N, C-alpha and C positions, 0 to 999 in steps of 0.2 A: 557162037550164037545160041541163045536159048531155044530149045525145041518148043514149038507151038502145038505139037500133036498131042492132044489130050485123049488118049485112049484108056478105057477102063481096064484096071488091072484086077485079076481075080483075087489077089491077096490084099487089095486095098479095101478093107471093110470099115464100117463106121465105128466099131468097137475098139479100133486101134488108136492109141494116143501117140501121135507123131512127134510130139514135143517131149515125150518122156525120155530121160537119160538113164539107161541101164547101167548097173554097176559093172565095172571091168574086173574080171576075175583072172586068176593065173591060167585057167584052161582056155580063156579067150585069146591068149597069145598064140598066133597061128604057127610060128616057127618053133616055139617050145624051148628055145635056147636063150642064153643071156645076150645082152647087147654087145655089138662088136667093139664099140668105143665107150670109154668112161666119160660121163658128162658131169661137170661140177660148176658151181656158182659161188662167188665170194661177195659178201656185202660188209662194208665197214659200218660201225655203230659209234655214236658219240660217247664221251666219257661218262656222262651222267646216267647212261643205261647199263653200265657195267654191273652194278650191284643187283639190279633186277634180273638181268640175264643169268647171273650166277645162280640165283634162287630157282629160276624156272627151267634151266637147261636140261635137267634130268627128264622133265616132262616133255620137252621138245624132242629129245632123243627117242623117248618111248613112242610118241605120236608118229614119228617118221620111220621107226623100226617096223611098224605094221605094214608099211609100203616098201620095206627093204631099201631104205635110203639112209646113208650115214650122215651124221652132222658133227662138226667140231667147232669149239669155241676157242679162239686165240686171243687171250687177254693182253699179250705183249703188243701185237699189231693192232688190236681192237677190231677184229674181224670175225665173221661167222661164215662157215663153209658147209655146203651140202653137195653130196655126190652120189652117183648110182653105184650099186654093187652087182655081184654076179647073179644075185637072186631077184633083182628088180625086174618086174614083168610089165608094169604100166609106164609107158614113156611120158605120159602127161604129168605124173606125180612129181617128177623132178622139177617141172616148171612151177607146180604148186608149192613145192618146198622152197624154191627160189623166192616166190612171192611171200611165203611165211617169214623168212628171215628179213626180207625187205620191210614188212609190216612191223616186226619186232624192233627193228632199228628206228622206225618212225614213231615209237612210243605207243603202239597199239598193244593192249594187254593180251597175254597169251591165250586165255579162254576165248577171246574173240578172234584172234589171229589164226588159231588152229582150225577154225571153220573153213578156211580157204582150201583145205584138203578135200572138201566135199565137191562133187561134180557140178552142182547147180549154183555155186557161188564163185564169183570172180572178184578181182580187186583192181584198184587203180590208185596211183599216187600222182596228184596234180600239183605242179609247181606254180605258185602264185606270186613269186617275188619279181617277176619280169614285167608285170603289167603297169607298174608305176615306179617312177624314179624317186619321188618324194617319200621319205620314210614315214612322216606323220600321216600322209594321205593313205599309205599302205596299211598302217596300223588301224586307222579309222575304218577302212573298208573291210579289213579282216574281222574287226570287232562287230561290224554290221552283219557279217555272215554268221557269226556265233549268236548274236542277239543278246538281249538282257537275260541273264541267268541261263543262257544256252537254249532259250525258247525256240529260236529260229531253227537250230540244228534238230531239236526234238520234232518240230513240225515236219521238216524234210524227211527225217527218218520214218515217221509214221506214214507219210504219203508215198514214199518210194520203196519201203521195206529194205532199206540199206542202213549200214553203219557208217557214221561220219566222224572223223577226228581231225581237228585243225591243230597242227603242231608246227610252230616256227614258220618256215616259208613254204610248207606243203600242206595239202589236204589229202588224207587217206580215206578211201571209200571202199566198202565191201558190200556185195549184194548181187542180185541178178543183173544181167547185162542191160536190160531195158532201164533199170534204176540207175545204173552207172552212167548211161548216156544222158539221162535227164539231169542228174546231179552235176555232171561236168558242165553242162550248159548253165545251170544256176550259179555255180562257182565262178565261171568265166564272166558271166553278166555282172555279178556282184563286184568283181575286181575292175570291171569296165564302167563302174558307177551306175549300175541299174539295180535298184533295191530288190532283195529277194522276195519281198511281200507280193510283188506282181506275179512272179512265177509260182508262188505258193497258192495264190488265189486261182490261177489257171489250173494247177494240179488238183485242187479241191473240187473244182467244177468237173474236170475230166473223170475224177474218181466217182462222183455221183452219176454222171452220164453213163459210165460203164455198167452200172447196175440195171440199166433199162435196155432190154434186148431189142425193142423196136427201133432203137437208134443205132444198131450195129452197122447197118449199111448206109448210113447218112453222114453228111458232113456236120461237124460240131462247131463250125466257125460262127454260126449265129448265136450260139450259147456262150462262147468265150468272150471275155472282156477285151475291148480295144483301148489300150492305153496310149494316149498322145503325149508326145514330148512337149514340155513347157520350156519356153525360153526365159530363163531366170536372168534378171539384170545383174551384171557383174559389177564389182566394185571399180569405180573409176580411179585411175592413178592420180597421185597428188599433183602432178604437173598440170593435168587436165582440169582438176578442180580449181587450182589457183588461177588458171587462165580464164575459166568461166566466171570466177568471182571478180576478176578485174574487167570482165566484159570483152575479152579478146575474142575475135572470130577466127575461124579456121582460114589459113592462108589459101588463096586461090592459086592453083597450079599454073605456072607459066614456063614455057620451054626455054626462055632466055635466062642467062645467069644474072645474079644481082649486080647492081652498079658497084664499081670499084671504090673502096674507101679512100679519101684523100690522104696523102702523106703529111707528115709534120712540116716539111719544107713548103708544100703547096699551101697549107694554112698560113704559114708565115708570109708567103708572097702575097696572098689575098689581103692580109691585115697590114702589110707594109713593113712588118718587123724585120723581114729578111734584108732590107736595104739599109737598116740602121747600122751605125758604127758600134764598136764595142763599148765605147764610153756612153753613148746614148742608150744602148741596151741596159747597161749597168744602172743608169739613172732611172730608167723606166721600171726596172725590177725593184729598186729601192722605194720608188713612189707607190708601187702596188703593195709592197710589203708594209709600208707605213699606213696606207689606207686600210689594209686588212687588220693591222694592230689597233687602229682607232675604232673600227667596227666592233672588234672583240671587246675593247675597253668599255664602249657604250653598252654593249650587251651585258657585261658583268655588273656595271653600275646599276642598270635597270633591275637585275636580279637581286642585288644587295638592297636597293631602295624598297623592294617589295616587303622586306622584313620590318621596315620602319613605318609602314602604312598602318594607321590605327584601324582596328577592326570595328565593325558596326556593333554598337552596344544597344541593348534594350533599355529604353527610357522608362524609369519607374516614377510614377506620379503618386503624390501623397493623397490618400483617400479623403482627408479633412479638407485639402484644397479643392478636391473635386466637388465636395458638398457645397463649399462656399461659392464656387463658380456656378453651380446649379442654382443656388439661391439668388445670386446676382442676376443670372439670366432670367429667372422667373420674375424677379422684381422689375427688370427692364421691360419684360413683356407686358407686365401689368401696367407700368407707367405708359407704355406706348398705347395700350388699349384705352387707358383713361384719357390720354391726350387726344386720341381719335374721337372719343365720345364728346369731349369738350368742343373740338372743332366742329363736329356735326351740329351740336346744340347752338353754337355761335352762328353757323351758317343759316340754320333754321330761323334764328332770331332776326338776323339781318334781312332775310327774305320777307318775314312777317312785317317788319318795319317798312320795307320798300312798298309792300302792297297797301299798307295803311296810308302812307304818304300819297300814293297814286290815287287811292280812293278819295282822299280829301281834295286833291286838285280837281278831280272830275266833278265833285260836288260844287266847288267854287265856280267853276267855269259854267256849269248849268245855271246857277243862281244869277250870275251876271247876265247871261243871255235873257233870262226872264225880265 
């Protein structure tokens, strides 16, 4: 159980940096003697790294010799080995040497990998091939982590002060422990289909908030963005689309099994065919066959007769005949108009004569009365 007794210590002064890591020197080894057991680590490397490791191996040996650690390169087995010697004084450096050869095997360049021997830098190799089974999906998500022209990796490196390298099925990270923790979360989220841009936005806001000392003892939740998950409509299977196109509805669940389909014998009994003799069955089959042949013959004849049907032709009229027709039509109209005028004149004339006759009769009758 952690002690809750917070008593002031005389040596605990404000000028002491509690997070500072002092360099480990040979005089810091309390025993002053070599290790009781020899520690060694072996790492295999791929074939394509062989040429590069040959060129760099002398520099690797020099870097490890400063910490009294031996290193051997076995090209036959394709392995790198590091081990302690009698002069080794820092027990942590053998673990750093193990991480160094691990990073070299994962295609990290030597100038970057040798920084792991420093006390304030740690490393981690994250396996990302186990998050998805689909190879195409895995490649897409890995490319999403790299970003266009490696922009996503550059942004993460600037925000976390770490080095990142995506190689094959692993992601190699180097930097301070806090940065490693953040980057592991980003990598795992990306392989779980969460875009790195969300984490990058959050890291950018945190970096700006860290510059403000008045917010050191406050919660930053109100400043951080809250991203909600969107339910994206998935593609419907072809069978579902076909069913919707035909207008089929979802079947209603019933606990009872479907009705049993009738057998061939049952259908024959219903139609009465089961009780017919062999001769009658044969006659019936022949009749059905003949009827089918006749139907097919009629259908073929209809198809053949379609070829002999005359197509609709555009009737072409002579323009001269059109003019003659127009003239005749206009003459007929004029004749009709003239005939109508004659009829009107004749009717007027008849009415005038009737009036005159009536007037004469009236005059006569009045004269007789006098």
